[in-house]
C-alpha positions as CSV (number, residue, x, y, z in Angstrom):
1,M,-4.1,4.6,-18.9
2,A,-8.0,3.3,-18.7
3,L,-7.5,3.2,-14.9
4,L,-6.1,6.8,-14.2
5,S,-8.8,8.4,-16.6
6,H,-11.5,6.9,-14.7
7,A,-10.3,7.9,-11.5
8,F,-11.0,11.3,-12.9
9,P,-15.0,12.3,-13.8
10,S,-15.7,12.3,-9.9
11,F,-13.7,15.6,-10.0
12,P,-16.6,18.2,-9.8
13,A,-15.7,19.9,-13.3
14,S,-17.2,23.5,-13.8
15,Q,-16.4,27.0,-15.3
16,T,-16.1,28.7,-12.2
17,L,-12.2,30.1,-13.5
18,Q,-13.4,30.2,-16.6
19,G,-11.3,33.7,-18.0
20,T,-8.4,32.9,-15.6
21,R,-5.4,31.8,-17.1
22,I,-2.7,29.7,-15.1
23,L,1.0,29.0,-15.8
24,S,2.7,26.5,-14.4
25,L,6.6,25.9,-13.9
26,A,6.2,22.3,-11.8
27,L,7.4,19.3,-12.5
28,N,7.0,15.5,-11.5
29,L,3.3,15.4,-9.7
30,P,1.7,18.2,-6.9
31,G,2.2,20.8,-10.2
32,P,0.5,18.9,-12.4
33,A,-2.0,17.7,-10.4
34,A,-3.0,20.3,-8.7
35,L,-3.0,22.6,-12.6
36,L,-5.5,19.7,-13.7
37,R,-7.5,20.2,-10.8
38,C,-7.8,24.1,-11.8
39,Q,-7.9,23.2,-15.3
40,R,-11.5,20.6,-14.3
41,L,-12.4,24.3,-12.7
42,G,-12.4,25.5,-16.1
43,A,-9.1,28.0,-16.1
44,E,-6.6,28.2,-19.6
45,C,-3.5,26.3,-18.1
46,V,-0.4,26.6,-20.1
47,K,2.9,24.5,-18.8
48,L,6.3,25.7,-19.4
49,E,8.8,22.8,-19.3
50,P,12.5,21.9,-20.3
51,P,13.6,20.6,-23.4
52,S,13.5,17.5,-24.3
53,P,16.5,15.0,-23.9
54,P,17.2,13.4,-26.9
55,G,14.7,10.5,-27.8
56,H,12.0,11.8,-25.4
57,A,9.1,13.5,-25.9
58,S,8.9,15.9,-21.9
59,G,11.2,17.9,-20.1
60,D,9.3,17.0,-16.9
61,P,10.8,13.4,-15.8
62,M,7.4,12.0,-14.9
63,A,6.8,11.5,-18.8
64,R,9.7,9.3,-18.8
65,Y,8.7,7.5,-15.5
66,S,4.9,7.4,-16.1
67,P,3.5,8.3,-19.1
68,A,0.3,7.3,-18.7
69,A,0.0,9.3,-15.5
70,Y,2.2,12.2,-17.4
71,A,-0.6,12.4,-20.3
72,A,-3.7,12.2,-18.0
73,L,-2.8,15.0,-16.2
74,H,-1.8,17.1,-19.1
75,A,-5.1,17.0,-20.6
76,G,-5.9,20.3,-22.2
77,V,-3.2,21.7,-20.9
78,R,-0.9,23.9,-23.1
79,I,2.5,22.6,-23.0
80,V,5.6,25.2,-24.1
81,Q,9.0,24.1,-23.6
82,A,11.8,26.7,-22.7
83,D,15.0,26.6,-21.5
84,L,14.9,29.3,-18.4
85,K,18.6,29.4,-18.4
86,T,18.7,31.4,-21.5
87,A,17.3,34.6,-22.7
88,Q,14.9,33.0,-25.3
89,G,13.6,31.2,-22.6
90,Q,13.1,33.5,-20.0
91,A,11.4,35.8,-23.0
92,A,8.9,32.9,-24.1
93,L,8.9,33.1,-19.6
94,H,7.4,36.6,-19.6
95,A,5.5,36.5,-22.7
96,E,3.2,33.8,-20.9
97,L,3.8,35.6,-17.3
98,D,2.3,38.7,-19.3
99,A,-0.9,36.8,-19.8
100,A,-1.2,35.0,-16.6
101,D,-3.4,35.2,-13.6
102,V,-1.3,33.0,-11.0
103,L,2.4,31.8,-11.7
104,L,2.4,28.1,-10.3
105,T,5.8,26.9,-9.2
106,S,7.9,23.9,-7.3
107,F,11.0,25.2,-7.4
108,R,13.1,25.5,-3.8
109,P,14.0,29.2,-3.5
110,S,17.4,29.5,-4.7
111,A,16.3,28.3,-8.3
112,L,13.8,30.5,-8.3
113,R,16.1,33.4,-7.2
114,K,18.7,32.0,-10.2
115,L,15.6,32.6,-12.8
116,G,14.6,36.0,-11.6
117,L,11.6,34.8,-10.1
118,E,11.6,36.5,-6.5
119,W,8.3,37.1,-5.8
120,S,9.5,40.6,-5.0
121,A,10.5,40.4,-8.3
122,L,7.7,39.7,-10.5
123,Q,5.4,42.1,-8.1
124,Q,7.4,44.6,-9.3
125,R,6.6,44.1,-12.7
126,W,3.0,41.9,-13.2
127,P,1.6,43.6,-9.5
128,R,-2.0,41.8,-10.2
129,L,0.0,38.2,-10.7
130,G,-0.6,35.2,-8.4
131,M,1.8,33.1,-7.1
132,V,1.7,29.7,-5.8
133,R,5.2,28.1,-4.7
134,I,4.9,24.4,-3.5
135,V,7.9,23.7,-1.4
136,G,9.1,20.8,0.2
137,A,9.2,22.4,3.9
138,A,7.8,24.9,5.2
139,G,10.0,28.2,5.5
140,A,13.4,28.1,6.6
141,R,13.0,24.3,5.5
142,A,12.7,25.4,2.1
143,E,15.7,24.4,0.7
144,E,16.0,20.4,2.0
145,P,15.6,17.5,-0.7
146,G,12.7,15.1,0.2
147,H,10.2,13.7,-1.8
148,D,6.6,12.2,-0.9
149,L,8.0,9.2,0.6
150,T,10.1,11.1,3.6
151,Y,7.6,13.4,4.5
152,Q,4.9,10.6,4.4
153,A,7.6,8.8,7.1
154,E,7.8,12.4,8.7
155,A,4.0,12.9,8.9
156,G,3.7,9.3,10.5
157,L,1.9,8.1,7.7
158,L,4.3,4.9,7.9
159,A,3.9,3.9,11.2
160,G,2.7,-0.1,11.5
161,T,3.7,-0.7,7.2
162,G,7.7,-2.7,8.6
163,C,9.3,-1.4,5.2
164,A,6.5,-1.8,2.7
165,L,5.7,1.1,0.2
166,P,2.8,3.3,1.0
167,A,-0.1,2.9,-1.1
168,S,-0.2,6.0,-2.8
169,L,1.6,9.4,-3.1
170,Q,-0.6,10.8,-0.1
171,A,1.4,13.9,0.7
172,D,2.3,15.3,-3.3
173,M,-2.1,14.7,-3.9
174,A,-2.9,16.4,-0.5
175,G,-0.2,19.1,-1.5
176,A,-1.9,19.0,-4.9
177,L,-5.3,20.0,-3.3
178,A,-4.0,22.7,-1.3
179,A,-2.3,24.3,-4.4
180,S,-5.6,24.5,-6.4
181,E,-6.6,25.8,-3.1
182,A,-4.2,28.5,-2.9
183,V,-4.9,29.5,-6.7
184,L,-8.3,30.2,-5.8
185,Q,-6.7,32.3,-2.5
186,A,-4.6,34.4,-4.3
187,L,-7.3,35.2,-7.0
188,L,-10.1,35.6,-4.4
189,A,-7.4,38.6,-3.0
190,R,-6.8,39.9,-6.0
191,A,-10.9,40.7,-6.1
192,A,-10.9,42.3,-3.0
193,S,-7.5,43.7,-3.4
194,G,-6.3,44.7,-6.9
195,H,-3.0,43.1,-6.4
196,G,-1.3,39.9,-6.0
197,V,-0.1,37.1,-3.4
198,C,1.8,34.9,-3.4
199,I,1.4,31.5,-1.1
200,D,3.6,28.8,-0.2
201,V,2.7,25.4,0.3
202,A,4.8,23.3,1.9
203,L,4.2,19.2,0.6
204,A,5.4,18.4,4.2
205,D,2.2,20.5,6.1
206,A,0.4,18.2,3.8
207,A,1.0,15.4,5.3
208,H,1.1,16.7,8.6
209,W,-2.7,17.2,7.5
210,L,-3.6,14.1,6.6
211,A,-1.8,12.6,9.6
212,L,-3.6,14.2,11.8
213,P,-6.5,11.3,12.5
214,R,-3.6,9.1,13.7
215,A,-2.5,12.1,15.9
216,W,-5.9,12.6,17.5
217,G,-5.6,8.9,18.3
218,L,-8.7,8.3,16.1
219,A,-6.4,5.8,13.0
220,T,-4.0,4.4,16.0
221,A,-4.7,0.5,16.8
222,A,-6.9,2.1,20.4
223,G,-8.9,4.2,17.9
224,D,-12.5,3.2,16.3
225,V,-11.2,3.0,13.2
226,G,-8.0,2.5,14.1
227,G,-8.8,-1.5,14.4
228,A,-10.3,-1.3,18.2
229,H,-14.5,-1.2,16.7
230,A,-15.1,-4.5,15.5
231,A,-17.6,-3.3,12.5
232,Y,-14.6,-0.8,11.6
233,R,-12.0,-4.0,9.8
234,V,-10.7,-5.5,6.9
235,Y,-11.5,-8.8,7.4
236,P,-10.0,-12.2,5.1
237,C,-13.6,-13.4,3.6
238,A,-14.0,-17.0,1.5
239,D,-12.3,-16.4,-1.1
240,G,-10.6,-12.4,-0.3
241,R,-11.3,-9.5,1.4
242,V,-14.1,-7.3,3.0
243,A,-13.6,-4.0,4.1
244,V,-16.7,-3.1,6.5
245,A,-17.3,0.7,7.7
246,A,-20.3,0.1,10.2
247,L,-19.0,2.1,12.0
248,E,-21.9,4.2,13.7
249,P,-24.4,2.1,16.1
250,H,-27.8,1.4,13.2
251,F,-24.8,0.1,10.7
252,A,-23.2,-1.8,13.5
253,A,-26.5,-3.4,14.8
254,R,-27.1,-5.0,11.1
255,L,-23.8,-6.5,10.8
256,F,-23.8,-7.6,14.7
257,T,-27.0,-9.0,13.9
258,A,-26.3,-10.7,10.6
259,A,-23.2,-12.5,12.7
260,G,-25.7,-14.1,15.1
261,L,-25.0,-10.9,17.9
262,E,-27.5,-8.9,19.9
263,P,-27.3,-5.7,17.9
264,S,-25.9,-3.9,21.3
265,A,-22.9,-5.5,21.3
266,D,-20.4,-4.3,22.6
267,P,-18.2,-3.5,19.5
268,R,-14.6,-3.3,21.1
269,A,-15.4,-6.9,23.1
270,P,-13.2,-9.6,21.9
271,Q,-15.5,-11.6,21.6
272,T,-17.4,-9.7,19.4
273,H,-14.0,-9.1,17.2
274,E,-14.0,-12.7,17.2
275,A,-17.9,-13.7,16.4
276,V,-17.7,-10.8,13.3
277,A,-14.2,-12.2,11.7
278,A,-15.7,-15.9,11.9
279,F,-19.2,-15.2,10.5
280,L,-17.0,-13.1,7.4
281,R,-14.4,-15.8,6.8
282,G,-17.2,-18.1,6.1
283,Q,-19.0,-15.2,3.7
284,S,-18.4,-14.9,-0.7
285,R,-18.0,-11.7,-2.2
286,A,-20.7,-12.2,-3.4
287,G,-22.6,-13.4,0.0
288,L,-22.1,-10.0,1.2
289,D,-22.0,-7.5,-1.4
290,A,-26.0,-9.1,-1.8
291,L,-25.9,-8.5,2.2
292,A,-25.1,-5.1,1.8
293,A,-27.4,-4.1,-0.4
294,L,-30.1,-6.4,1.0
295,Q,-29.2,-5.2,4.8
296,D,-27.8,-1.4,4.2
297,I,-24.4,-2.1,5.4
298,P,-21.2,-0.1,4.6
299,L,-18.8,-2.5,3.1
300,H,-16.5,-3.2,0.8
301,T,-15.1,-6.7,-1.2
302,L,-12.0,-7.3,-2.2
303,A,-10.2,-9.6,-3.9
304,Q,-7.3,-10.9,-2.3
305,D,-3.7,-9.6,-2.1
């Protein structure tokens, strides 16, 4: 829990959305992460969850597979449990919609129709309500099942990793950023026109957005940030690893000088790679941290995997 809470303070907190209310029906990760960002911008955030299964405190699956993440994401969010397939649950939903500025969902279109949450019906009853629909893929593919892993695979973000799982849920978290951005877009559109708008956010598109540097060749093996530049790589050191990001010529020159090379050494030349690797292999993490501070070199040391 300490690790999760440690990550949040770097995100800006403001009162930009003070006076607005966001109602979420979205479960798992992208919706709650988007709601968290809205809450940190000052919005009043409410989430309707399915009734809890026996022995559980929440109807959101995340509360079962990662209680710590669930707790961190829902701090400051008012939780209401409601079975939207019942008249009582629909009444609770409508009461919340009466006070909401934006509705956030993560259901497939067919599920929204069954719950009476098509955009046309919402617009007729709540014309000023905005809607942000998180879907797996856009348009005709919105009914396809999928998850973060499949969207990353489709976007090429698993290239070169073999069968290893990705280090993070990149499609989900990028989708959360896009969804919180869409909330702001919906509010701005309503301020201009007086009417709500509906915006779809596709997790597959979010993954493809993250994969653009690879598509452009930047993050491939032939790219300077994909391993071709000797000063932009992860190297072993004496007691761990070091991520070196001395991409700009003045940073690279300082690293090359420390490694006994000419400051103008060709960063792509094999001998430059070999010399930098040999130098770093003989340095301790503490020594490299000190070098970085003294010489203003962007690097970060890591423990051995």
